[in-house]
C-alpha positions as CSV (number, residue, x, y, z in Angstrom):
1,M,-93.3,-27.7,-1.4
2,G,-90.2,-25.8,-0.4
3,A,-91.9,-24.2,2.7
4,T,-89.7,-23.1,5.5
5,S,-89.8,-25.6,8.4
6,S,-91.6,-24.3,11.6
7,V,-89.7,-26.7,13.7
8,P,-86.9,-24.8,15.6
9,I,-83.4,-25.8,14.6
10,K,-80.3,-25.0,16.6
11,V,-78.2,-22.6,14.6
12,G,-75.6,-21.6,17.2
13,E,-74.1,-22.4,20.6
14,G,-71.7,-20.6,22.9
15,G,-70.9,-19.7,26.5
16,F,-74.3,-17.9,26.8
17,G,-76.5,-20.9,25.7
18,C,-78.0,-21.8,22.3
19,V,-79.8,-20.0,19.5
20,F,-82.8,-21.7,17.7
21,K,-84.5,-20.6,14.5
22,P,-87.4,-20.0,14.1
23,A,-88.6,-18.9,17.6
24,M,-89.4,-21.6,20.1
25,T,-92.8,-22.0,21.9
26,C,-93.3,-20.4,25.3
27,F,-94.9,-22.0,28.4
28,D,-98.3,-20.4,27.5
29,G,-98.3,-21.9,24.0
30,T,-97.4,-18.6,22.2
31,N,-94.4,-17.9,20.1
32,K,-93.1,-15.1,17.9
33,K,-94.3,-15.4,14.4
34,G,-92.2,-14.3,11.4
35,K,-88.4,-13.8,11.3
36,Y,-87.5,-14.3,15.0
37,I,-85.0,-16.4,16.8
38,T,-84.8,-17.6,20.4
39,K,-81.7,-17.4,22.5
40,V,-82.2,-20.2,25.0
41,T,-80.3,-19.4,28.3
42,D,-80.8,-18.7,32.0
43,R,-82.6,-15.9,33.7
44,Q,-79.5,-14.0,34.7
45,T,-78.2,-13.9,31.1
46,I,-81.5,-12.6,30.0
47,E,-81.6,-9.8,32.6
48,E,-78.0,-8.8,31.7
49,T,-79.0,-8.8,28.0
50,R,-81.9,-6.5,28.8
51,K,-79.8,-4.1,30.8
52,K,-77.2,-3.9,28.1
53,N,-79.8,-3.3,25.5
54,D,-81.4,-0.5,27.6
55,L,-78.0,1.1,28.1
56,L,-77.2,1.0,24.4
57,K,-80.7,2.6,23.7
58,S,-80.0,5.4,26.2
59,I,-76.8,6.3,24.3
60,D,-78.1,5.8,20.7
61,S,-81.4,4.2,19.6
62,N,-79.6,2.8,16.6
63,L,-77.5,0.5,18.9
64,Q,-80.4,-1.3,20.5
65,I,-82.0,-4.6,19.6
66,T,-85.6,-3.8,18.8
67,D,-88.7,-6.0,19.8
68,L,-86.9,-7.9,22.5
69,S,-89.1,-10.3,24.6
70,S,-88.6,-13.2,26.9
71,C,-90.6,-16.1,28.4
72,E,-90.4,-19.4,30.2
73,L,-90.3,-22.1,27.5
74,S,-92.7,-24.9,26.9
75,E,-91.9,-28.4,28.1
76,K,-91.3,-29.5,24.5
77,S,-88.9,-26.6,23.9
78,I,-87.1,-27.2,27.2
79,N,-86.6,-30.9,26.3
80,Q,-85.2,-30.0,22.9
81,A,-82.9,-27.4,24.5
82,R,-81.6,-29.9,27.0
83,R,-81.0,-32.6,24.3
84,Q,-79.1,-30.2,22.0
85,C,-77.3,-27.7,24.2
86,E,-74.3,-28.5,26.4
87,Y,-74.8,-25.2,28.3
88,F,-77.5,-26.3,30.8
89,R,-77.0,-28.1,34.2
90,P,-79.5,-30.8,35.2
91,G,-82.5,-29.1,36.9
92,Q,-81.6,-25.6,35.7
93,T,-84.6,-23.5,34.7
94,I,-84.4,-22.6,31.0
95,Y,-85.8,-19.4,29.5
96,G,-86.1,-18.0,26.0
97,L,-85.1,-14.6,24.8
98,N,-86.8,-13.7,21.5
99,M,-85.3,-11.2,19.1
100,P,-85.5,-10.4,15.4
101,D,-83.5,-12.6,13.1
102,I,-80.9,-10.5,11.4
103,G,-79.1,-13.5,9.9
104,D,-80.6,-12.8,6.4
105,A,-78.9,-13.2,3.1
106,S,-77.2,-9.8,3.3
107,L,-75.2,-10.4,6.5
108,Y,-72.0,-12.4,6.5
109,K,-69.4,-13.0,9.3
110,I,-66.1,-11.7,8.0
111,D,-64.3,-14.9,8.9
112,K,-66.6,-16.8,6.4
113,I,-66.8,-14.4,3.4
114,E,-65.5,-15.6,0.1
115,D,-67.4,-15.1,-3.2
116,Q,-69.4,-12.2,-1.7
117,F,-66.4,-10.1,-1.0
118,I,-64.8,-10.8,-4.4
119,E,-68.1,-9.6,-5.9
120,Y,-68.1,-6.5,-3.7
121,F,-64.6,-5.6,-4.9
122,N,-65.7,-5.9,-8.5
123,K,-68.3,-3.1,-8.0
124,T,-66.8,-0.7,-5.5
125,T,-63.5,1.1,-4.7
126,I,-60.7,0.4,-2.2
127,N,-61.4,3.8,-0.7
128,D,-65.0,2.8,0.0
129,F,-63.8,-0.4,1.7
130,I,-61.3,1.5,3.9
131,G,-64.1,3.9,4.6
132,M,-65.9,1.0,6.2
133,V,-62.9,0.2,8.3
134,I,-62.7,3.8,9.4
135,R,-66.4,3.8,10.4
136,L,-66.0,0.6,12.5
137,C,-63.0,2.3,14.2
138,Y,-65.2,5.4,14.9
139,D,-68.0,3.1,16.3
140,I,-65.6,1.6,18.8
141,E,-64.3,5.0,19.8
142,Y,-67.9,6.1,20.3
143,I,-68.9,3.3,22.6
144,N,-65.6,3.5,24.5
145,G,-66.1,7.3,24.9
146,N,-69.4,6.4,26.7
147,E,-67.5,4.0,29.0
148,I,-68.9,0.9,27.2
149,F,-66.3,-1.8,26.3
150,H,-67.1,-4.7,24.0
151,L,-64.4,-7.0,25.3
152,D,-64.9,-9.6,22.6
153,I,-64.0,-8.0,19.3
154,K,-62.8,-10.6,16.9
155,E,-63.6,-11.7,13.4
156,D,-66.4,-14.0,14.5
157,N,-68.2,-11.0,16.0
158,I,-68.0,-8.7,13.0
159,L,-70.7,-8.9,10.3
160,F,-70.5,-7.5,6.8
161,D,-73.8,-6.1,5.6
162,L,-74.4,-6.2,1.9
163,N,-77.9,-4.7,2.2
164,G,-78.0,-1.1,1.0
165,E,-74.7,0.7,1.8
166,P,-72.2,-2.0,2.8
167,Q,-70.9,-1.7,6.3
168,F,-69.3,-3.7,9.1
169,K,-71.5,-4.4,12.2
170,L,-70.4,-5.5,15.7
171,I,-72.4,-8.2,17.4
172,D,-72.3,-10.2,20.7
173,F,-71.3,-7.4,23.1
174,D,-69.9,-8.8,26.3
175,F,-69.2,-5.4,27.8
176,L,-68.5,-3.7,31.1
177,N,-70.1,-0.4,31.9
178,N,-70.9,1.7,35.0
179,F,-68.6,-0.2,37.2
180,S,-67.3,0.9,40.6
181,F,-63.6,1.1,40.8
182,E,-63.8,1.3,44.6
183,N,-64.5,-2.3,44.9
184,F,-62.2,-5.0,43.6
185,E,-64.9,-7.2,42.1
186,L,-64.1,-5.5,38.8
187,L,-60.5,-6.6,39.0
188,K,-61.6,-10.2,39.8
189,L,-63.9,-10.0,36.7
190,L,-61.0,-8.8,34.6
191,R,-58.9,-11.6,35.8
192,K,-61.7,-14.0,34.6
193,F,-61.8,-12.3,31.3
194,S,-58.1,-12.5,30.9
195,N,-58.3,-16.3,30.9
196,L,-61.0,-16.6,28.2
197,S,-60.4,-18.8,25.2
198,H,-60.6,-15.9,22.7
199,S,-57.7,-14.1,24.5
200,Y,-55.7,-14.3,21.2
201,F,-57.7,-11.1,20.4
202,S,-56.7,-9.5,23.7
203,P,-53.5,-7.5,24.3
204,P,-50.7,-9.4,26.1
205,E,-50.7,-6.9,29.0
206,L,-54.1,-8.1,29.9
207,I,-52.2,-10.9,31.6
208,F,-51.6,-8.5,34.4
209,C,-55.3,-8.8,35.3
210,Q,-54.5,-12.3,36.6
211,F,-52.6,-10.8,39.4
212,L,-54.7,-7.8,40.2
213,P,-57.1,-9.4,42.7
214,R,-54.1,-10.3,44.9
215,I,-53.3,-6.6,45.5
216,P,-54.2,-5.3,49.0
217,E,-57.2,-3.0,48.5
218,S,-55.2,0.0,49.9
219,A,-52.6,-0.4,47.2
220,M,-52.0,2.4,44.7
221,V,-51.6,1.8,41.0
222,E,-47.9,2.5,41.0
223,D,-47.4,-0.1,43.9
224,F,-48.7,-2.8,41.5
225,I,-46.9,-1.6,38.4
226,F,-43.7,-1.0,40.3
227,S,-43.7,-4.6,41.3
228,L,-43.8,-5.6,37.7
229,D,-40.7,-3.7,37.1
230,T,-38.5,-5.4,39.7
231,T,-35.8,-7.8,38.7
232,D,-36.0,-10.2,41.7
233,P,-35.2,-13.6,40.0
234,N,-36.7,-15.5,43.0
235,G,-40.0,-13.8,43.2
236,V,-42.9,-16.1,44.0
237,T,-46.6,-15.3,43.6
238,T,-48.7,-16.0,46.6
239,D,-52.1,-14.7,47.8
240,T,-50.4,-11.6,49.3
241,T,-47.1,-11.1,47.5
242,Y,-46.0,-11.0,43.8
243,G,-43.5,-12.8,41.9
244,P,-42.2,-10.4,39.2
245,Q,-40.4,-13.2,37.5
246,H,-43.6,-15.3,37.4
247,I,-45.5,-12.3,35.9
248,K,-42.8,-11.8,33.3
249,I,-42.9,-15.5,32.3
250,A,-46.7,-15.4,32.0
251,Y,-46.4,-12.2,29.9
252,L,-43.8,-13.8,27.6
253,Y,-46.0,-16.9,27.2
254,K,-49.1,-14.8,26.4
255,T,-47.1,-12.7,23.9
256,T,-45.7,-15.7,22.2
257,T,-48.9,-17.6,21.9
258,T,-50.8,-14.6,20.7
259,W,-48.3,-13.9,17.9
260,Y,-48.1,-17.5,17.0
261,F,-51.8,-17.5,16.5
262,L,-51.6,-14.4,14.4
263,K,-48.7,-15.8,12.3
264,K,-50.9,-18.8,11.4
265,Q,-54.0,-16.6,10.7
266,T,-52.6,-13.8,8.6
267,F,-51.6,-13.8,5.0
268,T,-48.4,-15.4,3.6
269,S,-48.9,-14.8,-0.1
270,T,-47.1,-11.5,-0.3
271,T,-43.4,-11.4,-1.0
272,N,-42.5,-9.9,2.3
273,P,-43.3,-11.7,5.6
274,S,-46.3,-10.3,7.4
275,Y,-45.8,-8.2,10.5
276,F,-47.0,-11.0,12.6
277,E,-44.6,-13.6,11.1
278,R,-41.7,-11.2,11.6
279,T,-42.8,-10.5,15.2
280,Y,-43.2,-14.1,16.1
281,N,-39.9,-15.1,14.6
282,F,-38.3,-12.3,16.6
283,I,-40.0,-13.6,19.8
284,E,-39.1,-17.1,19.0
285,N,-35.4,-16.4,18.2
286,N,-34.7,-13.6,20.6
287,E,-36.2,-14.5,24.0
288,T,-33.7,-12.4,25.9
289,I,-34.4,-9.3,23.8
290,T,-38.1,-10.0,24.1
291,K,-37.9,-10.2,27.9
292,T,-36.1,-6.8,27.8
293,I,-39.0,-5.3,25.7
294,I,-41.5,-6.7,28.3
295,E,-39.6,-5.0,31.1
296,E,-39.6,-1.8,29.0
297,N,-43.3,-2.2,28.7
298,M,-43.6,-2.5,32.5
299,I,-41.5,0.6,32.9
300,F,-43.7,2.4,30.4
301,L,-46.7,1.6,32.4
302,R,-45.2,2.6,35.7
303,E,-44.1,5.9,34.3
304,N,-47.5,6.6,32.7
305,F,-49.6,5.8,35.7
306,V,-47.7,6.9,38.8
307,G,-50.1,9.0,40.9
308,D,-53.1,7.9,38.8
309,T,-56.3,6.2,40.0
310,W,-57.2,2.6,39.4
311,E,-60.0,3.8,37.2
312,K,-57.6,5.3,34.7
313,F,-55.4,2.2,34.6
314,I,-58.4,-0.1,34.2
315,I,-60.0,2.0,31.4
316,Y,-56.6,2.0,29.7
317,L,-56.6,-1.9,29.8
318,L,-60.2,-2.0,28.5
319,Q,-59.6,0.5,25.7
320,S,-56.4,-1.5,24.7
321,W,-58.5,-4.7,24.7
322,D,-61.1,-3.3,22.2
323,A,-58.5,-1.6,20.1
324,F,-56.3,-4.7,19.9
325,G,-59.2,-7.0,19.0
326,Y,-60.2,-4.5,16.2
327,G,-56.7,-4.3,14.9
328,I,-56.2,-8.1,14.9
329,A,-59.6,-8.8,13.3
330,I,-59.3,-6.3,10.4
331,I,-55.6,-7.1,9.7
332,S,-56.3,-10.8,9.6
333,F,-59.5,-10.2,7.5
334,I,-57.7,-8.0,4.9
335,G,-54.8,-10.5,4.7
336,R,-57.2,-13.3,3.9
337,I,-59.0,-11.2,1.4
338,I,-55.7,-10.5,-0.4
339,D,-54.8,-14.2,-0.3
340,M,-58.3,-15.1,-1.7
341,I,-58.2,-12.6,-4.5
342,E,-54.7,-13.5,-5.6
343,S,-55.7,-17.2,-5.8
344,V,-58.8,-16.4,-7.8
345,E,-57.0,-13.9,-10.2
346,H,-54.9,-16.7,-11.7
347,G,-56.2,-17.3,-15.2
348,L,-58.4,-14.3,-15.3
349,P,-58.0,-11.9,-18.2
350,Q,-57.5,-9.0,-15.8
351,P,-56.8,-8.7,-12.1
352,I,-59.6,-8.0,-9.6
353,L,-57.5,-5.5,-7.8
354,K,-55.1,-3.0,-9.5
355,P,-51.6,-3.0,-8.1
356,E,-52.2,0.4,-6.6
357,D,-55.3,-0.8,-4.8
358,K,-53.4,-3.8,-3.4
359,R,-50.7,-1.5,-2.2
360,K,-53.3,0.6,-0.5
361,L,-54.7,-2.4,1.3
362,M,-51.1,-3.2,2.4
363,D,-50.8,0.4,3.7
364,C,-54.0,-0.1,5.6
365,I,-52.5,-3.1,7.3
366,E,-49.3,-1.2,8.0
367,I,-51.3,1.5,9.8
368,L,-53.4,-0.9,11.8
369,Q,-50.3,-2.7,13.0
370,S,-49.7,0.3,15.3
371,L,-52.6,-0.9,17.4
372,V,-51.0,-4.2,18.1
373,S,-47.3,-3.4,18.5
374,I,-45.4,-5.6,20.9
375,K,-43.9,-2.3,22.3
376,L,-46.5,-0.3,24.4
377,S,-44.6,2.9,23.7
378,E,-45.3,2.4,19.9
379,R,-49.0,1.7,20.3
380,Q,-51.3,4.3,18.9
381,S,-54.8,5.2,19.8
382,L,-58.0,4.4,17.8
383,T,-58.1,8.2,17.1
384,D,-54.6,8.2,15.7
385,I,-55.4,5.2,13.5
386,R,-58.6,6.7,12.2
387,D,-56.7,9.9,11.3
388,H,-54.0,7.9,9.4
389,L,-56.6,5.9,7.6
390,L,-58.4,9.1,6.6
391,E,-55.1,10.5,5.2
392,L,-54.7,7.2,3.2
393,I,-57.9,7.8,1.3
394,A,-57.8,11.6,1.1
């Protein structure tokens, strides 16, 4: 009567495989008892997850996944995984990675929170909420400072923890670390990343990574960036040469699609258009000016990286990626929260948020916008953003 089913049920699927809850049975007939899940995937993904977990543990034990174990799955488990997961190829060996189930009633993805957050705002202060935003900013600074880059920060990968002291938690690290800048495999990897479906949460300049593998290995950073700044209208991209015009068109397309996505995602209930709506309208109606801004961005990069190493340039792109994803996710989240609270407040005897609190949330958005400015010269670092947010709640 009301007992929890012991039959594993698929609760998630992505580019890594599938997640089943409770844990699936291993080949030797054993399985993890209690609150565990099984990530069903291939051996390479399991090894990469272990390495990432060991790396996180070496930096800070609080960052690791505890009690991680893996096994070859039973025939019954394999058959279930093949039936329910699109990830696996015919004949591919399937493994299970068991880990504690953190998906309890106190954890919510921020893109799916509704009543829980209204309840949260009823019993806390806006300063406490902005404090959580600051702590998440600090966390990203911390991992970047240890040359770890998440590379997939978006609303879907940020949890809100209501258990104990409320806080945001990052999940699903897809990070790079300890890479060699002497070999161009990293640049090829970045090119692959720049084409991922979640690239709305990546900065438009990441489009450059699509062209990096075509650079001769002897090239200097400024050689590549200088090519972005040329105005040859007949440039054609091939395996060995670059078409600056082609790059500019790709950059314009990436910029436009990113801001169109943001315009659709962010709030519209305030009397003034959101930053993203203004930016998208600007891009849509002023293509010539936008192309000029893109050329200014290329000049900005050239002037800031002449004489520098590839390492510095790539780290700049990776840090921009994490900062941009954080900015987009939190701005979009706060905007939806404002929308949701305003819709609920109608008919209530008193508002959930005081006017000054709502203003402070808007100020928070205004500060975060500096992370995602269309002009690179106006972009601020996570450290700058953190300092501005601290001033906001001082």
